C-alpha positions as CSV (number, residue, x, y, z in Angstrom):
1,M,111.5,31.3,143.7
2,E,109.1,33.1,141.4
3,L,106.8,33.9,144.3
4,S,109.7,35.4,146.3
5,R,110.5,37.7,143.4
6,L,106.9,38.8,143.1
7,L,106.6,39.4,146.8
8,L,109.8,41.5,146.9
9,L,108.7,43.5,143.8
10,A,105.2,44.0,145.4
11,A,106.8,45.2,148.6
12,I,108.7,47.9,146.7
13,L,105.9,48.8,144.3
14,F,103.2,49.3,146.9
15,Q,105.0,50.9,149.8
16,V,103.7,54.4,150.5
17,R,106.3,56.3,152.5
18,E,105.5,59.1,154.9
19,M,108.2,61.2,153.1
20,Q,106.3,61.0,149.9
21,T,103.2,62.5,151.5
22,S,104.9,65.6,153.0
23,P,108.1,67.4,151.9
24,I,108.6,68.7,155.4
25,N,108.3,65.2,156.9
26,F,111.1,64.1,154.6
27,V,113.5,66.5,156.2
28,C,112.1,66.7,159.8
29,K,111.7,63.0,160.4
30,P,115.1,61.2,160.2
31,R,113.4,57.9,159.6
32,A,112.1,59.2,156.2
33,M,115.6,59.6,154.9
34,E,116.6,56.1,156.2
35,E,113.5,54.7,154.4
36,Q,114.5,56.4,151.2
37,I,118.0,54.9,151.4
38,E,116.6,51.5,152.1
39,M,114.2,51.9,149.2
40,T,117.0,52.7,146.7
41,K,118.9,49.7,148.0
42,G,115.7,47.7,147.6
43,F,115.6,48.6,143.9
44,Q,119.0,47.0,143.5
45,D,117.9,43.9,145.4
46,A,114.7,43.7,143.3
47,L,116.8,43.8,140.1
48,N,118.8,40.9,141.4
49,Q,115.6,39.0,142.0
50,C,114.5,39.6,138.4
51,G,117.3,37.2,137.6
52,I,118.4,38.6,134.3
53,P,121.7,40.2,133.1
54,S,121.8,43.9,133.7
55,L,123.6,44.8,130.5
56,L,121.8,47.4,128.5
57,P,121.6,47.5,124.7
58,Q,122.9,51.0,124.7
59,K,124.9,53.2,127.1
60,V,123.1,55.8,129.2
61,T,124.5,59.0,130.8
62,L,124.7,59.1,134.5
63,P,125.5,62.0,136.8
64,N,128.7,61.8,138.8
65,V,127.4,62.2,142.4
66,G,130.6,62.2,144.4
67,F,131.4,65.4,146.3
68,Q,133.8,66.9,148.8
69,M,132.1,67.7,152.0
70,T,134.0,71.0,152.7
71,Q,133.0,72.4,149.3
72,W,129.4,71.1,149.6
73,E,128.9,72.7,153.0
74,Q,130.0,76.1,151.6
75,K,127.1,76.1,149.1
76,S,123.8,77.6,149.9
77,S,120.8,75.3,150.5
78,E,119.3,76.5,147.2
79,V,122.4,75.6,145.2
80,Q,122.6,72.2,146.9
81,R,119.0,71.5,146.1
82,N,119.4,72.5,142.5
83,E,122.4,70.3,142.1
84,I,120.5,67.3,143.5
85,I,117.6,68.1,141.3
86,S,119.9,68.2,138.2
87,A,121.4,64.9,139.2
88,L,118.0,63.3,139.8
89,T,116.8,64.6,136.4
90,M,119.7,63.0,134.7
91,L,119.1,59.7,136.5
92,S,115.5,59.8,135.5
93,E,116.4,60.3,131.9
94,A,118.8,57.4,132.1
95,V,116.1,55.1,133.6
96,Q,113.5,56.2,131.1
97,A,115.9,55.4,128.3
98,V,116.4,51.9,129.7
99,R,112.6,51.6,130.1
100,S,112.2,52.3,126.3
101,T,114.2,49.1,125.5
102,P,112.7,45.7,125.6
103,Q,112.7,44.4,129.2
104,S,111.2,41.6,131.2
105,H,108.0,42.4,133.0
106,C,109.9,42.3,136.3
107,V,112.5,44.8,135.2
108,H,109.9,47.0,133.5
109,A,107.8,47.2,136.6
110,L,110.9,48.0,138.7
111,L,112.0,50.8,136.4
112,E,108.5,52.3,136.5
113,R,108.8,52.4,140.3
114,V,112.3,53.9,140.2
115,V,111.1,56.7,137.8
116,Q,108.1,57.4,140.1
117,N,110.4,57.5,143.1
118,I,112.8,59.9,141.4
119,K,109.8,62.2,140.4
120,N,108.6,62.1,144.0
121,M,112.1,63.2,145.2
122,V,112.2,66.1,142.7
123,L,108.7,67.2,143.8
124,I,109.7,67.0,147.5
125,L,112.8,69.0,146.9
126,H,111.0,71.7,144.9
127,S,108.4,72.0,147.6
128,L,110.7,72.4,150.6
129,P,110.5,75.9,152.2
130,L,114.2,76.7,152.3
131,P,115.5,79.5,154.5
132,A,116.1,82.7,152.7
133,A,119.7,83.0,151.6
134,G,121.3,86.3,151.1
135,T,121.9,87.7,147.6
136,S,124.5,85.3,146.3
137,E,125.8,85.0,142.8
138,E,126.6,81.3,143.2
139,T,124.7,78.9,140.9
140,A,124.3,75.2,140.8
141,Q,126.8,73.3,138.8
142,L,125.5,70.8,136.3
143,P,126.6,67.4,137.3
144,K,129.5,65.9,135.4
145,S,128.5,62.7,133.7
146,S,129.7,59.3,132.7
147,L,128.4,56.5,130.5
148,T,127.4,53.1,131.5
149,S,125.7,50.0,130.0
150,S,124.9,48.4,133.3
151,L,121.5,48.8,135.0
152,H,123.1,47.8,138.3
153,C,125.3,50.9,137.9
154,V,122.3,53.1,137.3
155,L,120.6,51.9,140.5
156,R,123.9,52.1,142.5
157,R,124.3,55.7,141.4
158,Y,120.8,56.6,142.6
159,T,121.7,55.0,146.0
160,S,125.0,56.9,146.1
161,L,123.2,60.2,145.4
162,T,120.7,59.5,148.2
163,R,123.3,58.4,150.7
164,G,125.6,61.3,149.8
165,K,124.3,64.7,148.7
166,L,120.7,64.2,149.5
167,Q,121.3,62.9,153.0
168,S,123.8,65.7,153.7
169,F,121.3,68.3,152.3
170,T,118.5,67.1,154.6
171,K,120.8,67.1,157.7
172,E,122.0,70.6,156.9
173,T,118.6,72.1,156.2
174,A,116.6,70.3,158.9
175,P,117.4,72.7,161.8
176,E,115.9,75.7,159.9
177,I,113.1,73.9,158.1
178,C,112.0,72.0,161.2
179,K,112.1,74.9,163.6
180,G,109.1,74.6,165.9
181,R,108.3,71.0,164.8
182,R,109.0,67.9,166.7
183,R,111.5,65.7,165.0
């Protein structure tokens, strides 16, 4: 049992994804987004393998990541990116707050990996060459938030952000960003 936990954790900790090496690959290679979604789900599985309760000693603030597709599609790529970055930043702060509390080695290692993955996503998003949008007065809205005392909820929220706004963003921006590149 302990060996299977270590193997699962090692698989998550040491995977180097193509999307983490090139921001454009993240958008232009559909498999990269699928791998990111699988990785976020893998974080949840790894937490289950740690075999400890997921209740936190204090509540943390999480971004609400739900959205309405029609409103989302009306936003410029720049605004969408900024909203995702704001939500990722809030998630990172929540995970770092959890990391500062006493945890088992298994959970601590997992949380370090989650923070690193979120940082990679923020760097990728900042590095994407977005198509020039006209002069627009729209600005990214700060994500609304909620409180939770469940580590499972924190990781599910990250998966929801990845499967929702982030996946939609990459699909919408891919045609322009990937022009002239093989997908």
